[in-house]
N, CA, C and O of each residue as an XYZ file, in Angstrom:
372
protein
N      -9.000    -40.170     21.661
C      -7.899    -39.832     21.003
C      -7.954    -38.754     19.867
O      -7.060    -37.924     19.705
N      -9.000    -38.832     19.150
C      -9.467    -37.960     18.166
C      -9.725    -36.592     18.744
O      -9.146    -35.582     18.343
N     -10.699    -36.612     19.786
C     -11.147    -35.394     20.600
C     -10.020    -34.599     21.038
O      -9.915    -33.378     20.918
N      -9.016    -35.560     21.661
C      -7.739    -34.734     22.199
C      -6.912    -33.989     21.137
O      -6.344    -32.911     21.308
N      -6.933    -34.751     19.981
C      -6.049    -33.931     18.842
C      -6.996    -32.672     18.558
O      -6.460    -31.574     18.412
N      -8.384    -32.794     18.475
C      -9.096    -31.530     18.095
C      -8.860    -30.528     19.139
O      -8.672    -29.355     18.815
N      -8.854    -30.898     20.365
C      -8.775    -29.920     21.456
C      -7.389    -29.184     21.347
O      -7.291    -27.968     21.509
N      -6.203    -30.102     21.030
C      -4.839    -29.520     20.890
C      -4.945    -28.526     19.608
O      -4.391    -27.429     19.674
N      -5.520    -28.840     18.668
C      -5.600    -27.986     17.507
C      -6.324    -26.653     17.645
O      -5.932    -25.617     17.110
N      -7.353    -26.754     18.363
C      -8.166    -25.587     18.623
C      -7.327    -24.613     19.576
O      -7.391    -23.390     19.447
N      -6.602    -25.192     20.461
C      -5.739    -24.431     21.385
C      -4.758    -23.707     20.499
O      -4.696    -22.479     20.557
N      -3.987    -24.400     19.681
C      -3.013    -23.748     18.869
C      -3.650    -22.606     17.885
O      -3.205    -21.463     17.775
N      -4.648    -23.080     17.273
C      -5.270    -21.891     16.324
C      -5.845    -20.724     16.990
O      -5.836    -19.623     16.439
N      -6.316    -20.904     18.082
C      -6.844    -19.756     19.031
C      -5.594    -19.050     19.551
O      -5.640    -17.832     19.725
N      -4.594    -19.669     19.783
C      -3.374    -19.011     20.316
C      -2.739    -18.099     19.173
O      -2.280    -16.986     19.429
N      -2.746    -18.654     17.886
C      -2.096    -17.798     16.855
C      -2.890    -16.780     16.391
O      -2.410    -15.744     15.931
N      -4.192    -17.016     16.484
C      -5.311    -15.961     15.992
C      -5.051    -14.720     16.964
O      -5.327    -13.615     16.496
N      -4.558    -14.779     18.241
C      -4.426    -13.526     19.002
C      -3.456    -12.794     18.613
O      -3.316    -11.641     19.021
N      -2.511    -13.463     17.620
C      -1.216    -12.627     17.225
C      -1.557    -11.940     15.773
O      -0.825    -11.065     15.310
N      -2.580    -12.351     15.180
C      -3.077    -11.528     13.973
C      -3.677    -10.291     14.431
O      -4.286    -10.187     15.496
N      -3.457     -9.208     13.467
C      -4.098     -7.966     13.622
C      -5.560     -8.040     13.405
O      -5.924     -8.815     12.521
N      -6.609     -7.271     14.151
C      -7.716     -7.342     14.050
C      -8.234     -7.206     12.643
O      -8.921     -8.043     12.058
N      -7.807     -6.009     12.154
C      -8.050     -5.738     10.770
C      -6.753     -5.550      9.731
O      -5.830     -4.762      9.937
N      -6.845     -6.253      8.811
C      -5.698     -5.930      7.907
C      -5.700     -4.578      7.184
O      -6.731     -4.161      6.657
N      -4.620     -3.933      7.158
C      -4.637     -2.670      6.536
C      -4.677     -2.774      5.150
O      -4.091     -3.656      4.522
N      -5.487     -1.720      4.563
C      -5.778     -1.705      3.233
C      -4.533     -1.274      2.349
O      -3.998     -0.188      2.570
N      -4.100     -2.056      1.418
C      -3.005     -1.271      0.582
C      -3.604     -0.617     -0.588
O      -4.686     -0.944     -1.076
N      -2.765      0.418     -1.054
C      -3.217      1.097     -2.139
C      -3.484      0.097     -3.493
O      -2.834     -0.921     -3.735
N      -4.285      0.484     -4.083
C      -4.845     -0.327     -5.338
C      -3.756     -0.219     -6.455
O      -4.082      0.318     -7.513
N      -2.691     -0.616     -6.317
C      -1.559     -0.748     -7.450
C      -0.970     -2.191     -7.288
O      -0.689     -2.755     -6.231
N      -0.856     -2.625     -8.459
C      -0.414     -4.232     -8.703
C       0.662     -4.319     -8.080
O       0.871     -5.434     -7.601
N       1.670     -3.311     -7.852
C       3.141     -3.599     -7.214
C       2.901     -3.921     -5.814
O       3.792     -4.589     -5.289
N       1.955     -3.619     -5.122
C       1.974     -3.782     -3.467
C       1.805     -5.244     -3.208
O       2.404     -5.616     -2.199
N       1.221     -6.067     -3.781
C       1.111     -7.608     -3.376
C       2.500     -8.098     -3.797
O       3.124     -8.848     -3.046
N       3.010     -7.699     -4.978
C       4.338     -8.173     -5.308
C       5.482     -7.768     -4.406
O       6.457     -8.491     -4.202
N       5.281     -6.392     -3.801
C       6.310     -6.106     -2.893
C       6.388     -6.870     -1.576
O       7.441     -7.164     -1.010
N       4.998     -7.195     -1.097
C       4.751     -7.953      0.035
C       5.345     -9.388     -0.311
O       5.858    -10.024      0.610
N       5.306     -9.894     -1.508
C       5.831    -11.212     -1.789
C       7.217    -11.196     -1.848
O       7.759    -12.253     -1.523
N       7.908    -10.307     -2.167
C       9.296    -10.050     -2.171
C       9.741    -10.127     -0.691
O      10.622    -10.888     -0.290
N       9.099     -9.332      0.018
C       9.408     -9.482      1.529
C       9.145    -10.962      2.320
O       9.774    -11.382      3.291
N       8.218    -11.510      1.731
C       7.911    -13.032      2.252
C       8.987    -13.925      1.915
O       9.159    -14.920      2.619
N       9.731    -13.699      0.932
C      10.763    -14.566      0.234
C      12.224    -14.118      0.799
O      13.196    -14.858      0.647
N      12.311    -12.963      1.406
C      13.581    -12.335      1.859
C      13.910    -12.961      3.299
O      13.047    -13.215      4.140
N      15.242    -13.166      3.451
C      15.778    -13.428      4.619
C      16.063    -12.353      5.556
O      16.291    -12.600      6.740
N      16.062    -11.160      5.081
C      16.580    -10.161      5.831
C      16.126     -8.824      5.217
O      15.441     -8.822      4.194
N      16.493     -7.712      5.820
C      16.032     -6.397      5.094
C      16.308     -6.214      3.584
O      17.282     -6.668      2.983
N      15.372     -5.529      3.098
C      15.777     -5.057      1.586
C      15.840     -3.631      1.350
O      15.129     -2.833      1.961
N      16.725     -3.288      0.429
C      16.753     -1.942     -0.072
C      15.926     -1.797     -1.135
O      15.589     -2.806     -1.754
N      15.451     -0.487     -1.535
C      14.506     -0.157     -2.588
C      15.173     -0.869     -4.001
O      14.500     -1.224     -4.968
N      16.405     -0.968     -3.898
C      17.005     -1.378     -5.476
C      16.715     -3.016     -5.438
O      16.426     -3.587     -6.490
N      16.789     -3.644     -4.365
C      16.623     -5.145     -4.257
C      15.123     -5.288     -4.664
O      14.838     -6.118     -5.528
N      14.189     -4.560     -4.116
C      12.710     -4.684     -4.497
C      12.384     -4.302     -5.941
O      11.480     -4.800     -6.612
N      13.210     -3.384     -6.318
C      12.958     -2.972     -7.790
C      13.366     -4.173     -8.783
O      12.693     -4.567     -9.736
N      14.550     -4.645     -8.377
C      14.933     -5.995     -9.066
C      13.899     -7.059     -9.013
O      13.547     -7.710     -9.997
N      13.421     -7.204     -7.782
C      12.357     -8.388     -7.531
C      11.148     -8.140     -8.367
O      10.535     -9.063     -8.904
N      10.809     -6.876     -8.473
C       9.576     -6.418     -9.566
C       9.975     -6.660    -10.938
O       9.049     -6.818    -11.733
N      10.982     -6.713    -11.315
C      11.649     -6.798    -12.532
C      11.508     -5.357    -13.447
O      11.268     -5.227    -14.647
N      11.731     -4.429    -12.491
C      11.960     -3.079    -13.084
C      13.398     -2.766    -13.486
O      14.268     -3.314    -12.809
N      13.755     -2.023    -14.417
C      14.998     -1.597    -14.747
C      15.497     -0.894    -13.579
O      14.701     -0.320    -12.836
N      16.860     -0.888    -13.329
C      17.348     -0.215    -12.308
C      17.887      1.204    -12.551
O      19.042      1.568    -12.332
N      16.938      1.908    -13.009
C      16.950      3.317    -13.176
C      16.596      4.247    -12.043
O      15.609      4.035    -11.339
N      17.361      5.227    -11.874
C      17.012      6.254    -10.636
C      15.709      6.499    -10.542
O      15.330      6.608     -9.376
N      14.721      6.650    -11.522
C      13.368      6.895    -11.519
C      12.690      5.753    -10.850
O      11.906      5.934     -9.918
N      13.003      4.512    -11.346
C      12.459      3.417    -10.891
C      12.494      3.004     -9.388
O      11.549      2.711     -8.656
N      13.965      3.061     -9.090
C      14.306      2.940     -7.652
C      13.622      3.953     -6.675
O      13.080      3.620     -5.622
N      13.702      5.077     -7.095
C      12.954      6.345     -6.254
C      11.398      6.088     -6.055
O      10.832      6.367     -4.998
N      10.750      5.535     -7.154
C       9.462      5.242     -7.099
C       9.115      4.084     -6.356
O       8.054      4.057     -5.732
N      10.049      2.944     -6.360
C       9.918      1.873     -5.509
C      10.273      2.316     -4.064
O       9.625      1.790     -3.158
N      11.068      3.071     -3.800
C      11.343      3.478     -2.459
C      10.080      4.427     -1.748
O       9.914      4.496     -0.530
N       9.339      5.047     -2.637
C       8.102      5.848     -2.339
C       7.168      4.789     -2.046
O       6.536      4.859     -0.992
N       6.981      3.765     -2.871
C       5.936      2.643     -2.504
C       6.161      2.021     -1.301
O       5.216      1.628     -0.617
N       7.562      1.858     -0.891
C       8.000      1.126      0.343
C       7.496      2.070      1.719
O       7.178      1.610      2.816
N       7.519      3.274      1.387
C       7.218      4.177      2.596
C       5.806      4.010      2.899
O       5.457      4.278      4.049
N       4.906      3.601      2.037
C       3.385      3.502      2.278
C       3.202      2.529      3.084
O       2.577      2.891      4.081
N       3.550      1.174      3.077
C       3.348      0.148      3.850
C       4.065      0.289      5.370
O       3.638     -0.306      6.360
N       5.248      1.197      5.372
C       5.736      1.521      6.624
C       4.790      2.275      7.520
O       4.621      2.076      8.723
N       4.110      3.303      6.647
C       2.901      4.120      7.380
C       1.828      3.412      7.852
O       1.175      3.868      8.791
N       1.476      2.097      7.211
C       0.466      1.335      7.430
C       0.759      0.213      8.415
O      -0.077     -0.616      8.775
N       2.087      0.267      8.837
C       2.510     -0.610      9.895
C       2.869     -2.236      9.373
O       3.180     -3.128     10.162
N       2.762     -2.405      7.965
C       3.181     -3.468      7.536
C       4.677     -3.899      7.314
O       5.087     -5.053      7.438
N       5.430     -2.807      6.968
C       6.725     -2.897      6.864
C       7.341     -2.050      7.960
O       6.659     -1.200      8.533
N       8.784     -2.289      8.307
C       9.468     -1.232      9.131
C      10.768     -0.884      8.375
O      11.325     -1.591      7.535
N      11.130      0.255      8.793
C      12.558      0.913      8.178
C      13.255      1.112      9.210
O      13.192      2.130      9.899
N      14.169     -0.089      9.457
C      15.157     -0.201     10.709
C      15.966      0.917     10.811
O      16.054      1.613     11.823
N      16.610      1.111      9.679
C      17.430      2.311      9.433
C      17.447      2.908      8.028
O      17.020      2.113      7.191
N      17.785      3.970      7.591
C      17.529      4.635      6.548
C      17.707      3.778      5.295
O      18.812      3.328      4.991
N      16.570      3.551      4.549
C      16.779      2.713      3.418
C      16.699      1.057      3.432
O      16.647      0.374      2.410
N      16.700      0.580      4.696
C      16.759     -0.846      4.903
C      15.199     -1.183      5.441
O      14.821     -0.779      6.541
N      14.481     -1.837      4.692
C      13.099     -2.148      4.878
C      12.883     -3.552      5.292
O      13.710     -4.350      4.849
N      11.974     -4.006      6.026
C      11.830     -5.304      6.425
C      10.398     -5.511      6.906
O       9.743     -4.570      7.353
N       9.882     -6.843      6.803
C       8.665     -7.264      7.208
C       8.321     -6.835      8.602
O       9.218     -7.113      9.398
N       7.378     -6.293      9.076
C       7.150     -6.151     10.549
C       6.955     -7.540     11.335
O       6.243     -8.417     10.846
N       7.474     -7.680     12.316
C       7.290     -9.044     13.018
C       6.086     -8.864     13.948
O       5.699     -9.801     14.647
């Protein structure tokens, strides 16, 4: 019975491993990037730059929202996030 469970676990893990990217893209070395990805991990839908700015604890000043929008464009280029329509960012599935 124990060996059967191990075989099932191995099949499940190897099946999931095929879905992972071979090499994780490197994020720029800024402390906001892991926090940005964490905000998307907790989100139930797409987020706008203003929403991410709030999640990061930045004041909602135009310069902060625009800076956050620029930071969101980088993970889109790396294939981590998607921009479904202008200004709406989501975690790539």
